[in-house]
Structures are given as structure tokens and as C-alpha cells.
C-alpha positions in Angstrom: 9.9 80.3 -7.4 10.5 77.5 -5.3 6.5 77.1 -5.0 6.5 77.3 -8.7 7.9 74.7 -9.0 7.0 72.8 -6.3 5.3 69.5 -8.0 7.6 69.5 -10.7 10.3 68.5 -8.6 8.6 65.9 -6.8 7.1 64.8 -9.7 11.5 64.5 -11.5 12.4 63.0 -7.8 9.9 60.2 -7.7 10.9 58.9 -11.6 14.6 58.8 -9.3 13.6 56.5 -7.5 11.5 54.5 -9.9 14.1 54.9 -12.1 16.8 53.3 -9.0 14.3 51.2 -8.0 13.6 49.3 -11.7 18.0 49.6 -12.5 18.2 47.0 -8.9 15.5 44.9 -9.3 16.6 44.1 -13.0 19.8 43.6 -12.3 19.3 40.8 -9.8 20.8 42.8 -6.7 17.3 42.8 -5.3 16.7 39.1 -5.7 16.6 36.7 -3.1 19.2 33.7 -3.5 18.6 30.6 -3.5 20.0 28.9 0.1 22.4 26.2 0.1 21.5 23.1 1.3 24.9 20.8 0.5 27.6 20.1 -1.4 28.1 17.0 -4.2 30.0 14.3 -3.0 33.0 13.3 -6.1 31.8 10.5 -7.9 32.6 8.8 -10.8 30.2 6.9 -13.4 29.9 5.5 -16.9 27.4 7.9 -19.2 25.8 5.5 -22.2 28.4 6.6 -24.2 30.7 3.8 -22.8 32.5 7.5 -21.2 33.3 7.6 -17.4 32.3 10.7 -16.2 33.1 12.6 -13.1 31.7 15.5 -11.4 34.1 17.5 -12.6 32.9 16.8 -15.7 30.0 19.1 -15.5 30.8 21.6 -13.1 31.0 25.1 -14.2 27.5 24.5 -14.9 24.0 24.6 -13.3 22.8 21.0 -13.7 19.7 19.0 -12.6 20.0 15.9 -10.9 17.8 13.1 -11.2 18.2 9.1 -10.0 15.9 6.6 -11.4 15.7 3.3 -12.6 14.4 2.3 -16.3 12.1 -0.2 -15.3 10.2 1.8 -13.1 6.6 1.2 -13.1 4.9 5.2 -12.7 7.3 8.0 -11.5 10.6 8.1 -13.4 9.2 8.1 -16.9 6.6 10.6 -15.7 9.6 12.7 -14.6 12.0 12.0 -16.8 9.5 13.4 -19.1 8.9 16.7 -17.3 12.8 17.0 -17.5 12.4 16.7 -20.7 10.0 19.1 -21.5 12.4 21.7 -19.2 15.4 20.9 -22.1 13.1 21.2 -24.6 12.6 25.2 -22.8 15.7 26.1 -22.0 17.7 24.7 -26.1 15.0 27.7 -27.1 17.1 30.6 -25.1 20.2 28.5 -26.1 21.0 27.8 -22.4 21.2 24.1 -22.5 24.2 22.4 -22.8 26.1 25.8 -22.5 25.5 27.3 -19.6 23.2 24.0 -17.8 22.9 20.6 -18.6 21.0 17.3 -16.6 22.4 14.4 -14.6 20.5 11.6 -14.6 21.9 8.7 -12.7 19.8 4.8 -12.9 20.3 2.9 -9.4 19.8 -0.3 -10.7 22.7 -1.1 -12.5 21.7 -4.7 -13.0 19.1 -4.4 -14.7 20.2 -0.7 -16.8 23.0 -1.7 -19.2 23.9 0.8 -21.0 21.9 -0.2 -24.0 18.7 -0.3 -21.9 19.6 3.1 -20.5 19.8 5.0 -24.0 16.4 2.8 -25.3 14.7 4.2 -22.3 16.5 7.8 -22.5 15.6 8.4 -27.0 11.9 7.9 -25.8 11.7 11.6 -24.3 14.4 12.5 -27.3 17.7 13.2 -25.0 19.9 16.0 -26.3 23.3 13.9 -25.0 25.7 17.1 -25.8 23.5 18.3 -22.5 21.9 15.6 -20.8 23.8 12.5 -18.8 22.7 9.4 -18.5 24.6 7.4 -15.9 25.5 4.1 -14.1 28.0 2.7 -11.5 28.5 0.6 -8.6 25.0 0.1 -6.6 25.9 1.3 -3.2 28.4 4.1 -4.7 25.3 5.8 -5.7 23.0 4.9 -2.9 25.5 7.2 -1.3 25.6 9.8 -3.6 22.4 10.4 -3.7 22.0 10.0 0.2 25.0 12.0 1.2 24.6 15.0 -1.3 21.1 15.4 -1.8 18.6 13.6 0.7 17.5 10.7 -1.4 16.4 7.4 -0.3 16.3 4.5 -2.5 14.8 1.1 -0.6 15.1 -2.1 -2.5 16.8 -4.7 -5.5 14.3 -4.5 -7.8 12.5 -7.9 -7.0 9.6 -6.5 -5.9 10.2 -2.3 -7.6 12.3 0.4 -5.2 10.8 2.5 -2.9 12.9 5.5 -3.7 12.1 9.2 -3.1 11.3 10.9 -6.6 13.0 14.8 -6.4 15.1 16.5 -8.5 17.7 18.6 -7.5 18.9 22.0 -8.5 22.7 22.7 -7.8 24.6 25.7 -9.0 28.2 25.9 -10.8 30.2 25.6 -8.1 28.6 21.6 -6.9 26.9 23.0 -4.2 22.8 22.1 -4.2 20.2 24.9 -4.1 17.1 23.5 -4.3 15.6 20.2 -3.9 11.4 19.6 -5.7 8.8 17.0 -5.3 8.3 16.2 -8.7 4.9 14.7 -7.6 4.5 17.7 -6.9 2.7 18.8 -10.3 0.9 21.8 -9.7 4.0 23.8 -8.8 7.1 21.3 -10.8 6.7 22.1 -14.0 8.7 22.8 -17.2 8.4 26.3 -16.7 9.0 26.8 -13.4 12.3 24.5 -13.2 14.2 26.1 -16.7 13.1 29.3 -14.6 14.6 28.4 -11.6 17.8 26.7 -13.9 18.7 30.3 -16.3 18.1 32.7 -12.0 20.9 30.8 -10.9 23.0 30.8 -14.2 23.2 34.6 -13.8 24.5 34.5 -10.3 
């Protein structure tokens, strides 16, 4: 009797194991989590609408942080366009503004007025419901970039700034989980950024 149904039982066992594996991986239990790279320090900066934005205003959502200046001749417009394409991806499935936000911080407040920043941002079809464009004290912004994200900024825009072109992924609890080299266009794409944001939002 046992020999007769031996292969039936083996097949059922294989099916049960496979089903368990699919449930395990599909639930996200088996996925490796991103490491914690640091903690975002509190800040108080001015948004393009003139309102003050602090870290607490953005807490509870997954965020992408980016430091830029509007007169940047090369990487800042390109990377902001990349973020706008990521925004488009996240809007499609309702993640943007609901579970995810972007924070772009200008480190050239002498030149980057609220009006100039908005003019820059509008070129990229920014959805201001989920994307902050901030400005504030020069040194405080440099300290935020360095201490929270290990992003270096040098110069005072007399001959352009030298700065790290980095996008930072931050979780709901203000912990830095990943730093992207935005110059690596082969690997850092709108699709890959959107996927990481959505995966982190599910954790």
C-alpha cells in the first residue's frame, strides 16, 4: 500500500515545500533588509512656498534626499530629471506623496531664492504634494549633508561648487538605508530607485 502511493506522497511533499517557499519569499520575510547607514539629523529649512519644513514634517514616509544648486552646469539637472522620472513611476501606483516623498536641498542660498528654485523645479514637472525643495543657512545645510549623508560640498559658487552627486534613501524612522552614486547611470535608474522606495515602504 505504501509502495503503491510512494510517489504520490513524494509529489505532495514537494508541492507543500514549494508552496511554503513561495509564501515565505512573497511575504518579504526572506528578503534581505538594507543596512542602517546612519541617522538623519533634525533640520529646519524653508520650502518654495515659504513654509518652514523640519525633519518631523517628513517623518513616517520613505524619502529620497538630494543636495543640489540651480546654477549647476552638469549633474544637478540630470539627477533632478532622474528623480522626476522616479516620481512618475511612484505616482502610477499611488506610492508618491502617500508613502514616499522627495527632499531636494539647495546648498547655494545666496543665489537660490525661493523663486529661482521653483523656476528650476517646474522644468521637471515636480509634484509639490510629495516633493520638497528647501533652502536655508549655508553652513547648516553643509553640516546636514556631511553629518547625515556623508556628502561633501566644497566651494562658494565663484567657479562652481564641487560636490558629491549622491541620492540618499531614508526610511520612515529617519534612518539612512542606502546611498546611490547618481553618476552611475547604468545601475541607478528611475526603475531601480522606485523599486527600492516601494520595497522599503512595505517593511
